[in-house]
C-alpha positions in Angstrom: 83.5 118.8 137.8 87.2 119.5 137.7 88.5 123.1 137.6 89.3 124.2 134.1 93.1 124.1 133.7 95.0 127.1 132.4 97.3 126.8 129.5 100.8 128.3 130.0 103.4 127.6 127.3 106.3 129.4 125.6 105.2 132.2 123.3 105.9 131.0 119.8 103.9 129.0 117.2 106.6 126.3 117.3 105.8 125.8 120.9 102.2 124.6 120.2 102.1 121.1 121.8 99.4 119.8 119.5 100.2 120.1 115.8 97.5 121.2 113.4 96.4 119.5 110.2 94.3 121.2 107.4 91.4 119.2 105.9 90.8 119.5 102.2 87.1 118.9 102.8 85.4 122.1 101.6 88.5 123.0 99.7 89.0 120.6 96.9 86.4 120.6 94.0 85.9 119.0 90.6 87.1 122.3 89.1 90.5 122.1 90.7 93.7 120.1 90.0 94.1 118.0 93.1 97.8 118.8 93.2 97.0 122.5 93.5 95.1 121.8 96.8 98.2 120.0 98.1 100.4 122.9 97.1 98.1 125.3 98.8 98.3 123.3 102.0 102.1 123.0 101.8 102.3 126.8 101.5 100.8 127.1 105.0 104.1 125.6 106.3 105.2 129.1 107.4 102.4 128.9 110.0 103.6 125.5 111.3 101.3 123.3 109.2 102.9 119.9 108.6 99.9 117.7 108.2 97.0 117.3 105.7 93.7 115.5 105.7 92.5 114.4 102.3 88.9 114.6 101.1 87.9 111.1 100.0 84.6 112.3 98.5 86.1 115.0 96.1 86.7 114.3 92.4 90.3 113.3 91.9 90.6 112.0 95.4 88.0 109.2 95.5 89.6 105.8 96.1 88.0 104.3 93.0 89.6 106.9 90.8 93.1 106.2 92.2 95.1 103.2 90.9 98.3 102.0 92.5 100.4 104.4 90.5 98.3 107.4 91.5 98.5 106.4 95.1 102.2 106.1 95.0 102.3 109.5 93.3 100.3 111.0 96.1 102.6 109.5 98.7 105.7 110.8 96.9 104.2 114.3 96.4 103.3 114.6 100.1 106.7 113.4 101.0 108.4 116.0 98.9 106.1 118.6 100.4 107.0 117.4 103.9 103.3 116.8 104.7 102.2 114.0 106.9 98.7 112.5 106.5 96.5 112.9 109.5 93.7 110.9 107.8 91.1 110.8 105.0 87.7 112.4 105.3 84.9 110.2 104.0 81.8 112.0 105.2 79.1 110.0 103.4 75.6 111.3 104.4 74.5 109.0 107.2 71.1 108.4 105.6 72.8 106.5 102.8 73.5 103.7 105.2 69.8 103.1 105.7 68.5 103.7 102.2 68.1 100.5 100.2 69.4 102.0 97.0 72.5 103.5 98.7 73.6 101.2 101.6 75.7 98.8 99.5 77.4 101.7 97.7 78.1 103.4 101.0 79.6 100.3 102.6 81.7 99.7 99.5 83.0 103.3 99.6 84.0 102.8 103.2 85.9 99.7 102.2 87.6 101.5 99.4 88.5 104.4 101.6 90.0 101.9 104.2 92.2 100.4 101.4 93.4 103.9 100.3 94.3 104.9 103.9 96.2 101.6 104.2 98.1 102.3 101.0 99.2 105.7 102.4 100.1 104.3 105.8 103.8 105.5 105.5 102.6 109.1 105.9 100.2 108.4 108.8 100.2 110.2 112.1 100.4 108.8 115.7 97.0 107.1 115.4 98.1 105.2 112.3 96.1 105.1 109.1 92.8 106.8 109.8 89.4 107.3 108.1 87.1 110.0 109.3 83.4 109.1 108.9 80.0 109.9 110.2 78.0 106.7 110.8 74.3 106.8 111.7 73.5 106.0 115.4 71.2 103.2 114.2 73.7 101.5 111.9 72.8 97.8 111.8 75.1 95.6 113.9 76.0 93.4 110.9 77.0 96.5 108.8 79.1 97.8 111.6 80.8 94.4 111.9 81.5 94.4 108.2 83.1 97.8 108.4 85.1 96.9 111.5 86.3 93.7 109.8 87.6 95.6 106.8 89.4 98.1 109.1 91.0 95.3 111.1 92.1 93.5 107.9 94.0 96.5 106.6 95.1 98.0 109.9 93.0 101.2 109.5 90.9 102.8 112.3 87.7 104.9 111.8 87.0 108.1 113.7 83.2 108.2 113.9 82.0 111.8 114.1 78.3 110.9 114.8 76.3 112.8 117.3 75.6 111.7 120.0 79.0 109.9 120.1 78.7 106.1 119.5 79.6 103.8 122.4 82.9 102.3 121.3 85.5 99.9 122.7 88.6 101.7 123.8 91.3 100.9 121.3 88.8 99.3 118.9 88.7 99.8 115.1 85.9 102.4 115.4 86.7 105.3 117.7 85.3 108.7 118.5 85.8 111.6 116.2 85.2 114.9 118.1 83.6 117.8 116.2 83.2 120.9 118.4 80.8 122.6 116.0 78.4 119.7 116.2 78.6 119.7 120.0 78.0 123.5 120.2 75.1 123.2 117.7 73.4 120.7 120.0 73.9 123.1 123.0 76.7 121.1 124.6 79.8 122.3 126.4 83.0 121.2 124.6 85.3 121.4 127.7 82.9 119.5 130.0 82.2 116.8 127.4 85.8 116.3 126.6 87.1 116.2 130.1 84.3 113.7 130.9 85.6 111.2 128.4 87.5 108.2 129.6 90.2 108.5 126.8 91.2 110.9 124.1 89.1 110.9 120.9 90.6 109.1 117.9 90.5 112.4 116.1 89.6 115.9 117.1 88.5 118.7 114.7 89.0 122.4 115.0 85.8 124.2 114.2 83.1 126.4 115.7 79.4 127.1 115.5 77.7 130.5 115.3 74.1 131.7 115.0 73.9 130.8 111.3 76.0 127.6 111.2 79.7 126.8 111.0 82.1 129.6 111.5 86.0 129.8 111.7 87.5 128.7 115.0 88.8 131.7 116.7 86.3 134.1 115.2 85.2 137.0 117.4 81.6 135.8 117.4 82.6 132.2 118.0 81.5 130.0 120.9 84.6 127.7 121.1 87.2 128.8 123.6 90.3 127.6 121.7 92.6 127.9 124.8 90.2 125.7 126.8 90.0 123.3 123.9 93.7 122.9 123.9 93.7 122.4 127.7 91.0 119.7 127.4 92.9 117.9 124.7 96.0 118.1 127.0 94.0 116.6 129.9 93.2 113.6 127.7 96.7 113.4 126.3 95.4 113.7 122.8 98.3 112.7 120.5 97.3 115.0 117.7 97.3 116.5 115.2 94.0 118.4 115.5 92.3 118.9 112.1 91.3 122.4 111.0 87.8 121.8 109.6 86.8 124.3 106.8 83.5 122.7 105.8 80.6 125.0 105.5 82.6 128.2 105.6 81.9 130.8 102.8 85.5 131.4 102.2 87.4 128.4 103.5 90.8 129.3 102.0 90.6 132.8 103.3 89.6 131.5 106.7 92.4 129.0 107.0 95.1 131.5 108.0 93.1 133.0 110.8 92.1 129.6 112.2 95.7 128.4 112.2 96.9 131.7 113.7 94.2 131.4 116.4 95.4 127.9 117.2 99.0 129.1 117.5 98.1 132.0 119.7 96.1 129.8 122.0 98.9 127.3 122.2 101.3 129.9 123.2 99.0 131.1 126.0 98.0 134.3 124.4 94.7 135.6 123.0 94.3 137.7 119.9 92.4 141.0 120.0 
């Protein structure tokens, strides 16, 4: 096992080598105007946030609800707010891919999400248009082939956050999505697992796991060493941005600032008290 590298970088948030995106999963709800969630994310710009990850399962953001005009409006709004699009979360419960009454709808939703990501490609990050999903490990080969075909047709890749990670072809349509909270919940070591990978994950999340479930990354009682996490991503030459994952947190908006500040501190080589 390689020695764990140290992180030594200039001491300012602007010096963080891996940018951070904020996911709207766990933020947006049917009671909210979707534009308000965009404005909230844009307001985090003073902390260095320049990327956003949309929630493709929330009301107002589902692909089937967005016609061409609405998609153009989203692109224009994000452009005005100077926010890039790191991807779209489409975390359909994995069991839906095996339930006879849900499998067709689940596959159709993936196809629609792929089309939405393609329509917003001008805002995409280094990995290109990206859909974050959690596919079941036992997904039938023909269903996986159907999903891969749709992704290839539209030039969209899928970051699969399933655990254990699916065996994927490097550079293929379906790549690995890395969720530290899921790794820690299963008793794994984030640094060892990441540095043992042959290539960087297609997308990496920023989240942590405590005794009762998901907790904010950088929390005092957390298990994720954010400095080591940045180091591991650096070893793999992860192109970023990393996605701050607020799902399952009791106060996701309130937690966001602390998570981002923790990331900035870790990237500058300092640790908060």
